[in-house]
C-alpha positions in Angstrom: -18.8 -89.9 1.9 -18.6 -91.1 5.6 -17.4 -88.2 7.2 -20.5 -86.1 5.7 -22.6 -88.6 7.2 -20.9 -88.7 10.6 -21.7 -84.7 10.3 -25.1 -84.8 9.3 -25.7 -87.6 12.1 -23.9 -85.3 14.9 -26.0 -82.2 13.9 -29.2 -84.0 14.2 -28.1 -85.2 17.6 -27.4 -82.0 18.5 -30.9 -80.6 17.6 -32.3 -83.3 19.2 -30.5 -82.6 22.8 -31.2 -78.8 22.2 -34.6 -79.3 21.7 -35.0 -81.6 24.4 -33.2 -78.9 27.2 -35.7 -76.3 25.8 -38.9 -78.1 25.8 -38.3 -79.8 29.2 -39.3 -76.6 31.2 -42.8 -76.5 29.2 -43.3 -79.7 29.7 -42.6 -79.5 33.6 -45.2 -76.7 33.7 -47.7 -78.6 31.8 -47.7 -81.3 34.1 -47.3 -80.0 37.4 -50.5 -77.7 36.3 -52.4 -81.2 36.0 -51.5 -82.1 39.7 -52.8 -80.7 43.3 -50.7 -78.1 44.9 -48.7 -80.7 47.1 -47.7 -83.0 44.7 -46.8 -79.5 41.9 -44.2 -78.6 45.0 -42.5 -81.5 44.1 -42.0 -80.5 40.8 -41.3 -84.0 39.2 -42.2 -85.2 36.0 -44.4 -88.1 37.2 -48.1 -87.9 36.5 -50.4 -87.9 39.4 -53.3 -90.3 40.2 -55.6 -87.7 40.3 -55.7 -84.9 37.1 -57.3 -81.7 38.2 -58.5 -79.6 35.2 -59.9 -77.2 37.4 -57.3 -74.8 37.4 -57.7 -74.3 34.1 -61.0 -73.3 34.7 -60.3 -71.1 37.1 -57.8 -69.1 34.8 -60.1 -69.3 31.8 -63.1 -67.7 34.4 -60.7 -65.5 36.1 -58.7 -64.3 33.2 -61.7 -63.7 30.9 -59.6 -65.3 28.3 -63.0 -66.0 26.0 -63.4 -62.2 25.8 -60.1 -62.0 25.4 -59.8 -64.5 22.6 -62.8 -63.0 20.8 -61.5 -59.4 21.1 -58.4 -60.4 19.2 -60.3 -61.8 16.3 
């Protein structure tokens, strides 16, 4: 019984470790997209004092994402 419980705890721990390894780059990309160019070059997990959403607006406008979204419906 104890052995089975330890095995379940081990499997869950490994799942958490693997999930963290796989999600860390996505979190890093998202956090760096909110920074200015000089802060994003540092590639850190810290948030900047100024959050820049204008990069998202530029991508939406230049990439024509609204039209692409409605074309997919």
